[in-house]
N, C-alpha and C positions, 0 to 999 in steps of 0.2 A: 779081589778081582784082578784080572791080568792087566797088562800095560795099556794105557789109553793112547799111546802113540802108535798109529798105524799109517801105512801109505795113504789111506783115505783121509785121515785127520791132517796129515802133512799137506795133502793136496788142497784141502779146504783152507788151511793157513796160507799156503802159497798163492791161492786165488784171491786172498784178501777179503773173504766173505765172512760175515758174522755167523757163528754157529755155537751150539752147545752140545755136550755129550750126555747121553743117558745110558745106564747099564742095567742089565737084568740077568737073571740066571738062565742061561741057554739050556733048553731041553731037547736033546737030539731025538727023543722019541715022540715029540710033538707032531701031530698030523699036519698042521699048517704052521710052519715056523714063524711067518709074519704075523699071523693072528695071535700066536702064542706071545710074541714080542709085545704086541699092542696090549694084550690082556695083562701081561706081567708088569708093564709100565703104567697101567691104568689110563691108557690113551684110547681115543676114538679110533677104530680101525680105518676110518675114512681119511685120516691124516698120515697113516703109516703106509709106506710104499715098499714094495719088494723089488729086487733087481733080478731080472731074468736075462740070461744070455741066449741069444737065438742064432741058429745057423741059417744063413741066407743062401739061396741058390742064385747064381753060381757062387762058389766057395767064398764065403765071407762071414764074419760074425758081427753082431750088433748087440747093444745093451738096451733092454726095455725096462722102464721104471713105471710100475702100475700099483694101484691100491692093493693092499694085502688080501682083501676079500674078493677082488676081481679076477677074471680070467683073461689072459691075453688073447686078442683077436689076431691070429697068425696071418690072415689075409691083409689086415690093416697094417701090421708092422712090415710085411713084405712090400706093400704099396708105398708106405712112407719111406722105406729104404731103397725104393726103385729096384726091387729084386723080384724074380719070378715066383718064388715061394719062400716060406720060412717055417722052421720047426725049432723046438727047444733044442739047444746044443747039448751034446753029451756032457755030463757033469765033469768028467776028467778033463775034457778039452776046455771047458769053462774055467776050471781051476788053474790049469796050466797057462791059459791066455791072460787071465786077470791077476794071477798071483794070490788070489783069495780062496779059502775053502768054501764049498757050498754051505749056505747058512750064514756066511760072513762076506758074501760078495757085495761090494759097494760100487755104485756108479762113479765114485771118486777114487783117484789114485791107482787105477788099474795098471798092471805091468805093461800091457799094450793097450793104450787108450782106444776103446772101441767107439764107433759112432753110437750116440746115445739118443734115445727117444723117450720123452717123458709124456705120460698120458695127460691130455688136456684138462682133466679133472683137477689137477694140481693148481692150475691158474687161479682158481677161486679161493685158495687157501692162503692165510697169512703165513703159516709155517707148515712144513712137511717133515716127516721123519724117514730117513733112509739108513741102510746098514752102514756102520762105521768101519768096516773092513776087518772085523773080528766077530765071531759068534758071541752074542751078548752085548755088543756095543752098537749104539745107534747115534746118528748125527741129526740134530734138529736145525733146520735152516729154512730160509724162504725159497719158494719155488724159483723165483727169478735168480737167486744166488746159485742154486743148483744148476740151473740152465746155463748161467755164465761160466761156472767152474768146469762144466763138462762139455761146453759148446753144443748143448743138446738142441734137438728139434722137439717142439711141443706139438703134439697132434693126438687125435683120438685113436687109441690103440687097444681099448678094452672091449671085450665081447659084451653085447647087450642082449 
């Protein structure tokens, strides 16, 4: 496997939070990358979270962290970010802004730290799993530590 040192791993270390890494064989043809990661690692999809970059109106970007099986509620993320509306960001813009490739975007260690919103479902978990900044690398940490390390807002942002 590739190197385990990424900007996301370095950001977790710098934040002084406890974490561990998990690796799996990334499949670029997987329909749902996050669900594939959970299945490959033998984890309950409810604890594995995906990182989505959203384009807010007026011009701004934000980071949404939601369970891999969930769908982002664009109205909820827009309201949480105090924006008129939100859409998923163009993948090329997401990569350029975060410094990570799609499928490897982490809420931690982004080239330009974006305002981060973690779905409230994470609060009930002892641990959650997020991307480690490289395809096939995941970081396991407590929701409180992710919140601290990213200065995130925790709110309900998944569609029901």
